[in-house]
C-alpha positions as a printed Julia matrix, in Angstrom:
292×3 Matrix{Float64}:
  0.03   -0.02    0.04
  1.08    3.5    -0.75
  0.41    6.1     1.79
  0.21   10.04    1.39
  0.63   11.09    5.11
  2.84    9.78    8.14
  1.07    7.31   10.44
  1.23    6.32   14.16
 -1.3     4.69   16.52
 -4.18    6.04   18.36
 -3.43    4.99   21.85
 -0.84    3.03   23.85
 -1.14   -0.81   24.03
  1.06   -3.51   25.29
  1.85   -7.07   24.8
  4.21   -9.57   26.47
  6.01  -12.97   25.96
  9.18  -14.87   25.91
 12.19  -13.83   24.19
 13.4   -16.2    21.61
 17.17  -16.24   22.56
 17.16  -14.9    25.95
 14.28  -17.02   27.3
 13.3   -14.09   29.43
  9.45  -13.02   29.97
  9.41   -9.48   28.55
  6.85   -6.73   28.17
  6.62   -4.0    25.4
  4.39   -0.79   25.44
  3.79    1.04   21.97
  2.87    4.58   22.29
  1.91    7.18   19.52
  4.72    9.58   18.4
  4.42   12.74   16.73
  5.42   13.33   13.06
  9.11   13.02   12.04
  9.8    11.24   15.33
 10.66    7.82   13.59
 10.57    4.58   15.42
 12.21    4.8    19.04
 12.81    2.09   21.69
 13.07    3.25   25.13
 14.78    0.89   27.67
 15.45    1.93   31.28
 14.93    5.54   30.17
 17.46    5.42   27.24
 16.24    6.21   23.77
 17.4     3.71   21.13
 16.47    4.89   17.55
 15.53    2.0    15.23
 18.34    3.14   12.75
 21.23    1.42   11.25
 23.49    3.75   13.23
 22.55    2.08   16.49
 22.69   -1.47   15.03
 25.28   -3.49   16.66
 24.5    -7.05   16.33
 23.33   -9.53   13.64
 23.9   -12.9    15.26
 20.77  -14.88   14.27
 18.7   -11.69   14.89
 19.09   -7.88   14.57
 20.15   -5.76   17.83
 20.18   -2.15   18.51
 22.13   -0.53   21.34
 22.73    3.06   22.68
 24.49    4.18   26.04
 24.97    0.51   27.07
 21.26   -0.39   26.66
 20.4    -2.83   24.05
 17.46   -4.43   22.42
 17.51   -7.76   20.59
 15.37   -9.38   17.77
 13.75   -6.14   16.7
 13.22   -7.32   12.98
  9.7    -8.78   13.14
  8.18   -5.78   14.91
  9.9    -3.6    12.63
  8.74   -5.48    9.49
  5.11   -4.95   10.96
  5.53   -1.39   11.13
  6.73   -1.15    7.72
  3.86   -3.13    6.37
  1.31   -1.15    8.36
  3.03    2.2     6.91
  3.89    3.18   10.68
  6.28    5.97   10.59
  6.57    7.11   14.05
  6.02    5.02   17.38
  7.72    4.84   20.74
  8.29    1.4    22.04
  9.05    0.94   25.75
 10.66   -2.2    26.6
 11.5    -3.73   29.98
 14.01   -6.31   28.78
 16.68   -6.97   26.39
 14.63   -8.68   23.52
 11.43   -8.12   21.95
  9.03  -11.03   22.54
  9.01  -13.58   19.63
  5.21  -14.36   20.18
  4.12  -16.94   17.49
  7.55  -16.34   15.67
  5.96  -14.24   12.84
  4.81  -10.51   12.6
  0.93  -11.44   12.7
  0.72  -10.76   16.49
  2.25   -7.28   16.44
  0.05   -6.12   13.24
 -3.24   -7.57   15.05
 -2.0    -5.63   18.17
 -1.66   -2.33   16.2
 -4.84   -2.85   14.04
 -6.77   -3.48   17.31
 -5.98    0.14   18.74
 -6.17    1.71   15.39
 -3.83    3.54   13.15
 -3.79    7.49   13.07
 -3.0     9.5    10.13
 -0.92   12.46   10.75
 -1.02   15.83    9.06
  2.65   15.69    8.07
  3.45   13.98    4.43
  5.08   10.8     4.37
  8.62   10.7     2.95
 10.03    7.82    0.96
 13.64    6.76    0.39
 13.68    6.45   -3.45
 16.54    4.36   -5.01
 18.58    6.32   -7.62
 21.18    3.92   -8.56
 21.72    0.14   -8.74
 23.65   -1.33   -5.6
 25.48   -4.77   -4.92
 26.71   -6.19   -1.91
 27.98   -9.76   -1.1
 29.37  -12.04    1.45
 30.88  -15.17    0.01
 28.12  -16.99   -1.85
 25.09  -14.63   -0.53
 24.44  -11.32   -2.01
 21.77   -8.53   -2.28
 21.3    -6.59   -5.42
 19.1    -3.5    -5.79
 17.85   -1.78   -8.92
 15.98    1.4    -9.57
 12.3     0.85   -9.58
  8.98    2.66   -9.48
  7.71    0.22   -6.89
  9.12   -1.31   -3.75
  9.71   -4.81   -4.79
 11.29   -7.42   -2.5
 12.54  -10.86   -3.61
 14.14  -13.53   -1.3
 15.68  -16.63   -2.8
 16.83  -19.51   -0.77
 19.08  -22.54   -1.73
 19.06  -25.24    0.96
 20.09  -28.91    0.57
 16.61  -29.77    1.97
 13.67  -30.88   -0.23
 11.03  -28.87    2.2
 12.78  -25.61    1.76
 14.93  -26.28   -1.37
 15.77  -23.76   -3.9
 12.72  -21.23   -3.81
 12.09  -17.71   -4.16
  9.23  -15.2    -3.12
  8.53  -11.7    -4.2
  6.38   -9.05   -2.57
  5.28   -5.76   -3.91
  4.75   -3.34   -1.2
  2.34   -1.1    -3.24
  0.25   -4.06   -4.63
  0.28   -7.18   -2.25
 -1.55   -7.83    1.0
  0.92   -7.92    3.7
 -0.76  -11.24    5.05
  1.28  -12.99    2.18
  4.41  -12.58    4.4
  3.38  -11.41    7.88
  2.32  -14.99    9.2
  5.52  -16.66    8.0
  7.42  -17.94   11.24
 11.04  -18.18   12.0
 12.56  -21.36   11.69
 15.68  -23.68   12.2
 16.66  -27.34   12.11
 16.46  -29.66   14.92
 20.25  -30.37   14.14
 21.09  -26.83   15.06
 19.39  -26.5    18.46
 21.94  -27.72   20.57
 24.65  -25.53   18.8
 22.55  -22.37   19.06
 22.11  -23.14   23.0
 25.83  -23.64   23.4
 26.12  -19.96   21.97
 23.56  -18.89   24.72
 20.74  -18.52   22.05
 17.24  -20.02   21.52
 16.72  -20.52   25.13
 13.03  -19.5    24.66
 12.5   -21.2    21.42
  9.86  -23.9    21.06
  7.28  -25.28   18.48
  4.9   -22.68   19.69
  7.09  -19.76   18.07
  9.21  -21.39   15.67
  9.03  -24.0    12.72
 11.6   -26.8    13.3
 12.72  -29.06   10.61
 14.38  -32.41   11.25
 15.85  -33.53    7.98
 12.84  -33.79    5.57
 10.24  -33.51    8.28
  8.35  -30.5     9.94
  7.98  -31.33   13.61
  5.26  -28.78   14.21
  2.01  -30.7    14.49
  0.14  -28.11   12.32
  2.68  -28.14    9.73
  3.66  -25.2     7.59
  1.4   -22.01    7.1
  2.67  -21.69    3.51
  4.53  -24.45    1.38
  7.41  -21.91    1.27
  7.01  -20.37    4.6
 10.66  -20.18    5.39
 11.55  -18.13    2.27
  8.73  -15.86    3.11
  9.93  -15.38    6.62
 13.34  -14.45    5.29
 11.72  -11.86    3.19
  9.9   -10.5     6.35
 13.28  -10.43    7.99
 14.72   -8.45    5.13
 11.82   -6.02    5.16
 12.23   -5.38    8.64
 16.03   -4.86    8.46
 15.54   -2.44    5.61
 13.46   -0.21    7.8
 16.68    0.6     9.8
 17.1     2.81    6.93
 14.49    5.45    8.62
 12.25    5.37    5.7
 10.5     2.98    3.37
 12.56    2.19    0.38
 11.41    2.43   -3.26
 13.55   -0.06   -5.26
 13.79   -3.68   -6.6
 15.49   -5.64   -4.15
 16.6    -9.25   -4.49
 18.48  -11.1    -1.73
 20.19  -14.22   -2.56
 20.59  -16.27    0.86
 20.81  -13.16    2.65
 20.85  -12.63    6.55
 20.78   -9.96    9.09
 24.5    -9.14    8.73
 24.22   -8.51    4.99
 20.89   -6.78    5.23
 22.77   -4.23    7.62
 25.72   -4.11    5.21
 23.31   -3.25    2.47
 21.45   -0.63    4.3
 24.88    1.03    5.13
 26.06    0.88    1.51
 22.69    2.84    0.46
 23.71    5.46    2.88
 27.66    5.49    2.16
 26.96    5.8    -1.59
 24.13    8.1    -1.4
 22.21    5.77   -3.46
 18.78    7.31   -2.78
 17.1    10.56   -2.37
 14.16   11.39    0.0
 11.06   12.3    -1.86
  7.68   13.32   -0.42
  4.77   11.22   -1.05
  2.8    13.56   -3.11
  5.82   14.0    -5.52
  5.99   10.34   -6.02
  2.45    9.55   -6.55
  1.99   12.53   -9.05
  5.15   11.75  -11.12
  4.33    7.86  -11.19
  0.65    7.89  -11.13
  0.49    5.54   -8.08
 -2.88    4.6    -6.4
 -2.81    6.22   -2.82
 -4.43    5.5     0.42
């Protein structure tokens, strides 16, 4: 969906749950924010902007940090805000990690829709890609091409028949967010002990992650989509791209990318001045886009 004006929520709302990696019980409270505020986490009174300048860790999730205070696993709620067109929000948190909930973005989206989305008077600003960009890490890469629309593609290549070599494309202007928001995080059964040895996945379970054991899905309910892992990786990509601070208009293709490569891509966009900031009206008039 293309939005002309900035958006926030009507009133504060809260949700709590287990942190996927920490295993801690944590609560977050979402509060409305004024125009041009951006997305800001607050922990122990410290403001941590959800921006690439504050992104400090990418080991199996995305972490932001400021003045010694950090918040881990922000990618799912960031993707939710991107998909709903939320530009300004305060997120208060009483722990180190955003709750994983069901492992997707759906519960965050439902929470926000329940309290309502408020349209602000200030015009929305988009980051419009002005030149092609490429980043890589060994056999992984992200390539971006100038486009009139925000098109995101994730391509996977796994030695696993269920996940296999699949790709999924999502157009933010045209497609319903329900195509990606319910897709859950996942791991392989063989990786669980390794993750725990790193101090990770302490809160993981079949209630908040899809677990594969060889060619079998261990979750009794099975997959929500036949390519759910690929859709979830695309959801992560969208959430990480929002660390740019603005919704990005471009054709983005990720091949086997993860959080670290996503961050590398966002930093390169900034370093190379690869985008220009455009107000929504200018974009809609120039490109004849249907607006909401």
